[in-house]
C-alpha positions in Angstrom: 86.4 68.2 69.0 89.2 66.7 69.7 90.5 67.5 66.1 89.5 71.0 66.4 91.8 73.4 65.2 94.0 70.3 63.1 92.7 71.5 59.8 94.9 75.0 59.5 98.1 72.4 59.8 97.6 72.1 55.8 97.8 75.5 55.6 101.5 75.3 57.1 101.9 72.7 54.6 102.2 69.8 57.5 100.7 67.0 58.7 99.4 65.7 61.8 101.3 62.2 63.0 99.7 61.9 66.0 98.3 64.6 68.8 98.0 64.6 72.3 95.9 67.6 74.1 97.8 70.4 76.0 96.3 73.1 78.1 94.1 75.1 75.8 96.1 73.2 72.9 96.8 70.6 70.3 99.9 69.3 70.5 100.8 67.5 66.8 103.9 65.2 65.9 104.2 66.6 62.6 107.0 65.6 59.9 109.0 68.5 61.0 108.9 68.1 64.5 106.3 69.0 67.2 104.1 71.7 66.6 101.4 72.9 68.8 98.0 74.4 67.6 96.3 77.2 70.0 93.4 79.4 69.2 94.3 83.0 68.9 92.2 86.2 69.8 95.0 89.2 70.2 96.0 91.7 68.1 98.3 90.2 65.2 100.0 92.7 65.1 101.4 91.6 68.5 101.9 88.5 67.5 104.3 89.1 64.3 106.8 91.2 66.8 106.1 88.3 69.4 107.2 86.1 66.4 110.5 88.5 65.9 111.3 88.6 69.3 111.9 84.9 69.2 113.8 85.2 66.3 115.7 87.5 67.1 116.6 85.7 70.7 117.2 82.0 68.4 119.8 84.1 66.1 121.2 85.5 69.7 122.0 81.7 70.1 119.4 81.3 72.7 117.2 78.2 71.2 115.0 77.4 74.2 112.1 79.5 72.9 109.0 78.6 71.4 108.3 79.8 67.8 104.9 81.5 65.9 105.2 80.2 62.3 103.8 81.7 59.4 101.9 79.5 57.2 101.9 79.3 53.5 101.1 82.6 52.5 103.4 84.4 55.4 100.7 84.9 57.9 101.1 84.4 61.8 96.8 83.8 62.8 95.5 81.6 60.2 91.6 80.9 60.3 89.9 77.8 59.8 86.6 76.6 57.8 84.5 78.1 60.6 86.1 81.6 61.2 88.0 80.4 63.8 91.7 82.2 64.2 94.4 79.7 65.3 98.2 80.1 65.3 100.6 77.5 64.7 104.2 77.0 67.0 107.2 75.1 66.9 107.3 72.9 70.1 109.3 71.0 72.2 109.4 67.3 73.7 109.5 67.9 77.6 108.1 68.6 81.3 106.4 72.1 83.0 109.3 72.7 85.4 108.8 71.1 88.5 108.7 73.4 91.7 109.0 70.6 93.8 112.7 70.1 92.2 115.4 72.4 93.3 117.1 72.0 90.8 114.3 72.7 88.5 114.6 75.8 90.1 117.5 76.5 89.8 118.0 75.5 86.1 114.7 77.6 85.7 116.3 80.8 86.8 120.5 80.6 85.0 118.2 80.0 82.0 115.3 82.9 82.4 119.5 85.2 83.2 120.7 84.3 80.2 117.4 84.7 78.1 117.1 87.8 79.7 120.4 88.8 77.8 119.5 88.6 74.4 116.3 90.0 75.1 116.9 93.5 74.2 115.3 95.3 71.0 114.7 98.4 69.9 110.7 100.0 70.4 108.9 99.5 67.9 105.8 100.2 68.9 104.3 101.3 72.5 104.0 97.7 74.4 105.5 98.9 77.8 104.4 96.9 80.9 101.9 99.8 83.0 104.4 101.3 85.3 105.0 99.3 88.9 104.0 102.5 91.1 101.1 103.4 88.6 99.7 99.6 88.9 100.4 99.5 92.8 98.6 102.8 93.6 95.6 101.0 91.8 95.4 98.2 93.3 95.7 99.5 97.0 92.8 101.8 95.9 91.2 98.5 95.2 91.8 97.5 98.4 90.7 100.5 100.1 87.3 100.0 98.0 87.0 95.9 99.0 87.4 96.8 102.5 84.9 99.3 103.1 82.2 97.0 101.3 83.2 94.2 103.6 84.1 96.1 106.6 80.2 97.1 106.5 78.8 93.9 105.8 76.5 92.6 108.7 77.2 88.8 108.1 80.3 87.8 106.8 80.7 84.4 105.8 84.1 82.2 106.5 86.5 84.1 103.5 84.9 87.8 104.6 85.8 87.1 107.6 89.5 86.5 107.3 89.1 89.1 104.7 87.8 92.1 106.4 90.1 90.9 110.1 93.6 91.0 107.9 92.9 93.3 105.0 94.7 96.6 107.2 97.9 94.4 107.9 98.1 94.1 103.8 97.2 97.2 102.5 99.2 99.1 105.1 101.7 97.2 102.9 100.5 97.8 100.2 100.8 101.7 101.0 104.9 101.1 102.2 105.6 100.2 99.1 104.4 102.2 97.4 106.3 105.1 99.3 109.6 103.0 99.0 108.9 103.1 95.3 108.4 107.0 95.3 111.8 106.7 96.7 113.3 104.5 94.9 114.4 106.0 91.6 112.4 103.1 90.0 111.2 105.5 86.6 115.5 106.5 85.9 116.2 102.6 86.3 113.6 101.8 84.0 115.2 104.9 81.4 118.5 103.4 81.9 116.6 100.1 80.4 114.8 101.4 77.3 115.1 98.1 75.0 114.6 95.8 77.8 112.2 93.2 77.1 110.3 90.8 79.3 108.4 87.4 78.9 105.7 88.5 80.8 104.3 85.5 81.9 107.5 84.0 83.8 106.0 80.7 85.5 106.6 77.7 85.5 104.0 76.7 83.4 105.4 78.5 80.6 109.2 76.3 81.1 110.2 73.0 79.5 112.4 71.2 81.0 113.7 69.2 77.5 116.2 66.9 75.9 117.8 70.4 74.3 117.9 72.3 78.1 115.4 74.7 79.2 112.9 76.3 77.0 110.3 79.6 77.5 107.1 79.4 75.9 104.0 81.5 75.9 105.3 84.7 75.4 101.8 86.2 74.6 102.0 88.9 77.6 105.9 90.4 76.2 106.1 94.4 76.9 108.8 96.1 77.0 110.1 96.4 80.7 112.6 96.0 83.4 113.5 92.2 83.5 113.0 92.2 87.2 109.4 91.8 86.4 110.3 88.3 85.1 112.7 87.5 87.8 110.1 88.4 90.7 106.9 86.5 89.0 109.1 83.4 89.1 110.5 84.0 92.2 107.1 84.8 94.3 105.3 82.0 92.6 108.2 79.5 93.9 108.4 80.9 97.2 105.0 80.8 97.9 104.9 77.1 97.4 108.6 76.7 100.1 106.6 79.4 102.8 109.0 82.2 102.0 112.8 80.2 102.7 115.4 82.4 102.6 117.6 80.3 101.7 116.3 79.7 98.7 115.2 82.5 97.6 119.0 84.1 97.8 120.6 81.3 95.7 118.0 82.3 93.2 118.7 85.5 93.0 122.9 84.2 93.3 122.4 82.2 90.1 120.9 84.4 88.7 123.2 87.0 89.2 125.8 84.7 88.2 124.9 84.3 84.0 123.4 88.3 84.1 124.7 90.7 86.9 122.2 92.9 89.2 123.0 95.6 89.7 122.1 98.0 93.2 119.5 99.6 92.1 118.6 96.6 90.2 117.9 93.9 93.6 116.2 97.3 95.4 113.5 97.1 92.5 113.2 93.8 93.1 112.6 93.8 96.5 110.3 96.3 96.1 108.2 93.7 93.4 108.1 91.2 96.2 107.1 93.7 99.2 104.0 94.3 97.2 101.0 92.1 98.5 100.2 90.2 95.3 98.3 87.6 96.1 95.8 88.8 98.7 94.9 91.4 96.4 94.6 89.1 93.4 92.2 87.0 95.7 90.5 89.6 97.7 89.8 91.4 93.7 88.8 88.0 92.5 85.9 88.4 95.4 85.1 91.9 94.9 84.8 90.9 91.0 82.9 88.0 91.1 80.0 86.3 93.5 80.2 87.5 97.0 77.4 85.3 98.2 79.5 82.1 97.3 83.1 81.9 98.1 84.8 78.2 97.3 86.6 76.5 100.2 89.7 76.5 97.7 90.1 80.2 97.5 89.0 80.4 101.4 92.0 78.1 102.2 93.9 80.1 99.5 93.6 83.6 101.7 94.6 81.4 105.1 97.7 80.2 103.5 98.4 84.4 102.2 97.3 85.0 105.7 99.8 82.5 107.1 102.7 83.3 104.7 102.4 86.8 106.1 105.1 86.6 108.9 108.3 84.9 106.5 107.6 87.0 103.9 108.2 90.0 105.8 111.3 88.2 107.6 112.4 87.3 104.0 112.1 91.1 102.8 114.0 91.8 106.2 116.9 89.9 105.0 116.7 90.9 101.6 120.0 91.0 100.0 120.9 93.8 99.1 124.4 95.4 97.4 
């Protein structure tokens, strides 16, 4: 139903004047400005820390974050009459970052650096992201298993033919990244920043361009980690769309560095994060975990594009600007 979840607003003392659909949500104009309603099935404890993090950012002078609201009973999760849990948060009138606009991209990078400067909080619970080395090792094991399966198939569809012929190339790159990570001292670098917090899902859909400036939303995947994780996520999403354009990528790094200086160790960590074949792994893993008989044309096209971009990706990494 279009109004599903609207009833929880009364538990916040709010009334919806207008309602529009968002991504899996309802955006309501209320007497206290725009609010967003969304189902929430995660941990209430982690959500409370998310609210604390968002409040901390605002108190430290970075107002461009959404904010989980407490209801009239002081709770961050509100259940409707059917037992469905919801969150309500402060929202903003604006549009998503347009990846076709380099101006939007640079504004987002500068804002991310400013956000990172205030996203420092002492640990209160174990919410560290999986270690980068362990994550890459796990993905390599998955790729080896997928390679064995797909190369053994007698009859292959178009997707499987392309996957079978290219998987060794990308797995070799993944294994090189693991070796370089082992030698990089990344764990010692992580220990230098024990209180640094990441957004965790830094892409154009979670960045709004508003009249009040650049806004970051949807912090549900926050974690303690090196903040190069956020920068790498955003850069990879953008650069895949621009064919790993070196001028654009290096400019993004410079724009970030002007606001929040990157050390030589952080730059190396950023390069290593960008060195892993994440997109290829994602496509191969989706194939492995879902129906291996029918593959959508869209995923075949994504695989073709990933293979096609392998050479510009390699050149981008070869010329990466380390201090």
